[in-house]
Backbone bond lengths (Angstrom), bond angles and torsions (degrees), N, CA, C in turn:
res aa  C-N    CA-C-N  psi(-1)  N-CA   C-N-CA  omega(-1)  CA-C   N-CA-C  phi
1 M - - - 1.417 - - 1.602 106.54 -
2 W 1.271 115.90 140.53 1.509 123.22 -176.10 1.498 106.84 -102.63
3 W 1.408 114.18 128.28 1.397 120.37 171.97 1.502 112.52 -111.29
4 P 1.352 119.53 143.19 1.428 120.28 -179.91 1.520 109.18 -69.00
5 C 1.345 114.01 148.81 1.467 122.65 178.18 1.462 110.84 -120.97
6 G 1.321 118.09 121.51 1.514 121.96 -177.83 1.475 112.12 98.22
7 W 1.451 110.90 148.09 1.396 117.06 -179.40 1.561 116.93 -52.67
8 E 1.282 111.96 -38.22 1.491 119.09 -171.59 1.575 108.96 -64.26
9 A 1.368 113.43 -32.88 1.409 118.15 -172.31 1.546 109.33 -70.77
10 V 1.360 119.98 -24.14 1.426 122.83 177.90 1.522 111.58 -106.86
11 G 1.277 119.28 18.68 1.424 123.78 172.12 1.492 115.98 80.46
12 V 1.352 119.98 22.55 1.419 121.47 -175.72 1.446 107.97 -111.39
13 A 1.276 126.23 120.81 1.445 126.91 176.03 1.542 111.60 -86.07
14 Y 1.247 115.94 146.65 1.343 121.25 176.25 1.541 114.13 -62.46
15 Q 1.315 120.66 125.98 1.444 123.05 178.21 1.507 107.93 -119.97
16 P 1.340 123.80 125.35 1.413 118.93 172.01 1.488 116.17 -63.94
17 S 1.241 117.72 152.68 1.501 121.26 177.14 1.483 107.70 -62.98
18 S 1.340 118.01 159.66 1.459 122.09 -179.00 1.548 111.59 -63.84
19 S 1.319 117.11 -31.94 1.519 115.83 176.97 1.471 113.38 -65.52
20 V 1.386 114.87 -27.73 1.533 116.73 -178.15 1.498 105.89 -87.68
21 A 1.383 117.80 -36.49 1.522 120.56 -172.30 1.412 108.81 -56.36
22 G 1.383 119.89 -44.12 1.451 118.41 -178.51 1.510 118.65 -87.55
23 S 1.265 118.40 12.37 1.536 121.93 -177.29 1.571 107.19 -91.41
24 S 1.290 115.25 176.06 1.463 120.82 -174.05 1.537 103.49 -98.81
25 L 1.335 125.24 15.32 1.342 122.67 177.23 1.540 110.48 -77.57
26 P 1.393 116.70 143.59 1.434 117.13 -176.30 1.489 107.50 -76.42
27 A 1.377 117.44 148.54 1.457 119.44 171.22 1.393 116.09 -61.65
28 L 1.314 120.00 147.03 1.398 128.72 179.21 1.463 111.80 -86.73
29 S 1.426 118.98 136.77 1.427 116.87 176.92 1.526 105.33 -75.09
30 R 1.357 119.47 174.85 1.408 120.30 175.27 1.462 116.85 -59.83
31 P 1.362 121.71 -44.88 1.383 122.23 178.25 1.570 112.56 -63.29
32 Q 1.322 111.94 -35.27 1.496 114.84 177.85 1.544 110.75 -68.58
33 L 1.306 115.19 -38.00 1.485 116.64 179.48 1.483 110.72 -66.89
34 A 1.357 116.34 -39.04 1.458 115.58 179.70 1.460 115.00 -70.51
35 E 1.324 116.75 -31.26 1.487 116.66 173.93 1.512 112.28 -71.25
36 A 1.428 117.72 -39.36 1.406 117.70 173.91 1.549 114.57 -57.41
37 R 1.296 115.65 -42.84 1.453 118.97 171.34 1.529 112.36 -52.16
38 R 1.274 117.06 -48.68 1.473 122.74 -175.69 1.592 110.16 -67.07
39 V 1.222 118.69 -40.87 1.419 126.82 173.47 1.554 111.56 -56.79
40 R 1.248 111.91 -49.37 1.492 119.05 177.34 1.531 113.08 -64.25
41 A 1.306 112.35 -34.49 1.527 117.01 175.00 1.467 114.84 -64.53
42 V 1.317 113.15 -38.68 1.512 118.44 179.21 1.455 110.62 -65.00
43 E 1.380 114.03 -41.90 1.531 118.74 177.51 1.510 105.59 -57.55
44 L 1.252 121.97 -40.70 1.427 122.25 -173.88 1.524 110.10 -80.98
45 F 1.348 121.63 -30.75 1.430 125.58 169.86 1.498 107.17 -50.24
46 E 1.375 114.66 -59.79 1.363 123.08 -174.15 1.573 115.79 -57.79
47 G 1.327 113.07 -25.22 1.429 124.02 178.93 1.596 113.08 -84.51
48 G 1.360 111.77 -4.43 1.429 113.86 -177.78 1.539 119.87 81.50
49 V 1.277 114.67 12.18 1.490 123.10 177.88 1.501 113.89 -70.27
50 S 1.264 116.42 137.87 1.531 121.01 -178.27 1.495 111.25 -69.83
51 N 1.414 116.71 153.34 1.343 121.45 179.47 1.530 114.70 -55.97
52 A 1.298 116.13 -41.04 1.548 122.83 177.24 1.510 110.03 -56.70
53 E 1.393 116.97 -46.53 1.462 118.83 -178.32 1.479 111.27 -70.37
54 I 1.307 118.79 -35.76 1.452 117.56 174.26 1.460 114.28 -62.90
55 A 1.323 118.18 -46.54 1.461 127.62 178.94 1.534 106.18 -48.28
56 R 1.379 117.33 -51.50 1.457 123.28 179.99 1.488 110.42 -59.90
57 A 1.331 117.22 -50.71 1.385 122.33 -174.01 1.620 116.10 -62.00
58 V 1.296 111.79 -36.21 1.578 114.56 -177.23 1.481 109.49 -103.83
59 G 1.342 124.26 -4.37 1.452 125.69 173.73 1.388 115.26 77.30
60 V 1.274 115.78 42.89 1.514 122.54 173.30 1.514 110.01 -131.86
61 C 1.319 120.64 169.23 1.479 124.57 179.31 1.582 105.52 -78.22
62 A 1.283 112.53 156.49 1.444 125.68 176.64 1.504 112.60 -55.68
63 E 1.320 118.59 -36.12 1.465 119.72 179.17 1.547 111.88 -65.25
64 S 1.251 116.71 -37.89 1.486 116.94 173.73 1.541 112.05 -62.30
65 V 1.382 117.53 -42.10 1.376 116.73 175.58 1.443 117.66 -62.87
66 R 1.287 115.87 -35.21 1.533 123.21 178.65 1.540 104.95 -64.70
67 R 1.363 119.49 -45.71 1.393 123.49 179.93 1.534 108.49 -59.73
68 W 1.299 116.41 -52.50 1.544 118.04 179.21 1.463 112.42 -56.83
69 R 1.394 120.54 -46.20 1.403 122.15 -179.99 1.614 109.96 -58.32
70 R 1.307 116.72 -41.52 1.503 119.15 -179.58 1.469 110.53 -57.48
71 V 1.472 111.71 -47.07 1.418 113.97 176.76 1.450 121.30 -64.65
72 W 1.286 113.84 -37.12 1.493 123.06 177.09 1.524 107.65 -67.13
73 E 1.289 120.55 -42.97 1.465 118.33 177.70 1.492 115.63 -62.55
74 Q 1.345 116.66 -35.43 1.530 123.03 178.87 1.515 111.16 -82.83
75 G 1.329 123.48 -25.58 1.426 120.13 -173.74 1.432 116.41 -142.62
76 G 1.358 117.24 8.81 1.520 119.90 -179.85 1.394 113.73 70.71
77 A 1.367 116.00 -179.67 1.411 125.51 -171.56 1.634 113.50 -59.08
78 S 1.329 111.47 -34.06 1.521 118.81 -174.98 1.612 104.79 -67.34
79 A 1.327 119.01 -30.76 1.406 120.67 -179.33 1.523 116.03 -65.53
80 L 1.346 115.00 -16.07 1.407 119.98 -175.94 1.586 110.47 -94.91
81 R 1.356 114.34 -3.94 1.510 116.90 -177.89 1.490 103.87 -81.78
């Protein structure tokens, strides 16, 4: 059975939290947001956090985190860029 991966696959658009929405920070483009998620995931990998916890923290499915971890283990943080 196939399960959708990512918020867009289930029809949920990314919405910034209210604390960010009212700030003067510029909105991130989709590629910038994706890279920010991967960078945060690397920080969590290095901290020994589980894939499931990382998936919840950055808002992606666990399969994405497993794929990112594999790439990170083989090529380091720069491989995820």
